[in-house]
C-alpha positions as a printed NumPy array, in Angstrom:
array([[ -4.297, -29.834,  19.265],
       [ -2.915, -26.803,  17.421],
       [ -1.362, -29.014,  14.737],
       [ -4.714, -30.69 ,  14.162],
       [ -6.378, -27.298,  13.814],
       [ -3.757, -26.142,  11.293],
       [ -4.145, -29.347,   9.284],
       [ -7.927, -28.949,   9.246],
       [ -7.623, -25.338,   8.073],
       [ -5.329, -26.356,   5.203],
       [ -7.616, -29.239,   4.286],
       [-10.605, -26.916,   4.282],
       [ -8.896, -24.502,   1.893],
       [ -7.997, -27.277,  -0.515],
       [-11.54 , -28.622,  -0.432],
       [-13.012, -25.192,  -1.124],
       [-12.437, -25.244,  -4.882],
       [-13.192, -28.907,  -5.548],
       [-16.92 , -29.154,  -6.059],
       [-18.946, -32.129,  -4.805],
       [-19.744, -33.335,  -8.325],
       [-15.992, -33.597,  -9.045],
       [-15.143, -35.899,  -6.147],
       [-14.561, -39.518,  -7.127],
       [-16.35 , -42.277,  -5.214],
       [-13.11 , -44.284,  -4.932],
       [-11.097, -42.679,  -2.081],
       [ -7.784, -44.006,  -3.444],
       [ -8.358, -42.423,  -6.865],
       [ -9.585, -39.219,  -5.223],
       [ -6.409, -39.042,  -3.125],
       [ -4.303, -39.517,  -6.27 ],
       [ -6.335, -36.837,  -8.047],
       [ -5.766, -34.41 ,  -5.163],
       [ -2.048, -35.152,  -5.172],
       [ -1.786, -34.519,  -8.907],
       [ -3.999, -31.419,  -8.744],
       [ -1.847, -29.902,  -6.012],
       [  1.166, -30.07 ,  -8.352],
       [ -0.533, -28.523, -11.382],
       [ -0.597, -24.753, -11.807],
       [ -3.805, -23.007, -12.818],
       [ -3.047, -21.377, -16.17 ],
       [ -5.355, -18.469, -15.305],
       [ -4.392, -17.872, -11.653],
       [ -0.724, -18.765, -12.364],
       [  0.515, -19.28 ,  -8.818],
       [ -2.393, -21.268,  -7.489],
       [ -2.808, -25.024,  -7.828],
       [ -5.839, -26.219,  -9.765],
       [ -6.992, -27.993,  -6.609],
       [ -7.75 , -24.658,  -4.891],
       [ -8.563, -22.465,  -7.886],
       [-12.116, -21.431,  -8.694],
       [-11.294, -20.612, -12.328],
       [-13.25 , -22.461, -14.985],
       [-10.13 , -23.835, -16.656],
       [ -8.964, -25.18 , -13.276],
       [-12.249, -27.042, -12.92 ],
       [-11.806, -28.458, -16.416],
       [ -8.295, -29.597, -15.528],
       [ -9.494, -31.214, -12.295],
       [-12.153, -33.103, -14.247],
       [ -9.585, -34.083, -16.871],
       [ -7.234, -35.447, -14.2  ],
       [-10.047, -37.495, -12.684],
       [-11.153, -38.796, -16.092],
       [ -7.617, -39.937, -16.885],
       [ -7.309, -41.685, -13.52 ],
       [-10.644, -43.451, -13.946],
       [ -9.464, -44.541, -17.417],
       [ -6.519, -46.265, -15.715],
       [ -3.662, -43.811, -16.33 ],
       [ -0.748, -43.667, -13.92 ],
       [  0.167, -40.37 , -12.272],
       [  3.044, -39.889, -14.733],
       [  0.744, -40.518, -17.685],
       [ -1.677, -37.894, -16.372],
       [  1.171, -35.371, -15.981],
       [  2.422, -36.178, -19.492],
       [ -1.063, -35.727, -20.944],
       [ -1.573, -32.341, -19.257],
       [  1.933, -31.14 , -20.202],
       [  1.324, -32.168, -23.827],
       [ -1.726, -29.896, -23.868],
       [ -0.52 , -26.937, -21.753],
       [  3.281, -27.14 , -21.735],
       [  5.785, -27.418, -18.893],
       [  4.535, -24.151, -17.398],
       [  1.529, -25.967, -15.931],
       [  3.859, -27.888, -13.592],
       [  4.922, -26.274, -10.326],
       [  8.209, -28.173, -10.645],
       [  9.066, -28.161, -14.351],
       [ 11.738, -30.621, -15.528],
       [ 15.327, -29.495, -16.098],
       [ 15.66 , -29.328, -19.881],
       [ 16.628, -26.807, -22.535],
       [ 13.138, -25.328, -22.819],
       [ 12.881, -24.684, -19.063],
       [ 16.376, -23.346, -18.317],
       [ 14.97 , -19.814, -18.125],
       [ 12.403, -20.868, -15.507],
       [ 15.102, -22.388, -13.324],
       [ 17.889, -19.845, -13.845],
       [ 15.967, -16.547, -14.004],
       [ 15.759, -16.025, -10.201],
       [ 19.516, -16.489,  -9.827],
       [ 20.328, -14.229, -12.779],
       [ 18.012, -11.523, -11.422],
       [ 19.615, -11.772,  -7.958],
       [ 23.119, -11.535,  -9.435],
       [ 22.187,  -8.531, -11.587],
       [ 20.579,  -6.848,  -8.58 ],
       [ 23.71 ,  -7.41 ,  -6.506],
       [ 25.866,  -6.061,  -9.33 ],
       [ 23.787,  -2.872,  -9.614],
       [ 23.784,  -2.331,  -5.84 ],
       [ 27.572,  -2.678,  -5.795],
       [ 27.811,  -0.295,  -8.755],
       [ 25.69 ,   2.331,  -6.977],
       [ 27.8  ,   2.103,  -3.81 ],
       [ 31.001,   2.318,  -5.821],
       [ 29.771,   5.403,  -7.69 ],
       [ 28.589,   7.09 ,  -4.494],
       [ 32.064,   6.63 ,  -3.021],
       [ 33.648,   7.982,  -6.223],
       [ 31.383,  11.066,  -6.183],
       [ 32.201,  11.807,  -2.555],
       [ 35.871,  11.462,  -3.424],
       [ 36.46 ,   8.903,  -0.75 ],
       [ 38.749,  11.444,   0.99 ],
       [ 37.279,  12.63 ,   4.268],
       [ 39.971,  15.211,   5.172],
       [ 39.422,  18.934,   4.677],
       [ 41.759,  21.195,   2.818],
       [ 43.308,  24.18 ,   4.637],
       [ 40.792,  26.57 ,   3.024],
       [ 37.882,  24.33 ,   4.032],
       [ 39.181,  24.161,   7.6  ],
       [ 39.377,  27.97 ,   7.756],
       [ 35.797,  28.277,   6.451],
       [ 34.599,  25.647,   8.93 ],
       [ 36.353,  27.395,  11.819],
       [ 34.847,  30.741,  10.771],
       [ 31.297,  29.312,  10.551],
       [ 31.702,  27.502,  13.865],
       [ 33.008,  30.672,  15.552],
       [ 30.094,  32.739,  14.205],
       [ 27.635,  30.107,  15.363],
       [ 29.039,  29.911,  18.895],
       [ 29.296,  33.697,  19.136],
       [ 25.659,  34.002,  18.032],
       [ 24.559,  31.562,  20.763],
       [ 26.238,  33.597,  23.439],
       [ 24.518,  36.837,  22.517]])
């Protein structure tokens, strides 16, 4: 029962942006259009699929996808057509090629640089503290004197 409710909630959110005049009468083509739309990024919203975006350009892309499907294009042909117009960025899963290496590798490079800087900060903090936790004879005398004054002050 809970799974059904969750599925209905997700279906309702994906239906929210697709307007009634966009829906194709052929349920098979409409299902293909929804599948394609879920994998295309809205160029305005950036991290939202065009299927759920209310942006004007997302609507235009949804209509374009449906027009191409009605014209007889395969899913791959629709993706190729949209990529030719908007670039690989419009795909949620861009292909692995020289122009998209940065998209694929940037998260790993950022994580490695972050780890390097964290290690550098810890190393410097240990170097500043000297790494030696023992007190010199003078420091021990000062500590003993302060401790004695503190305990004598508590007793008075």
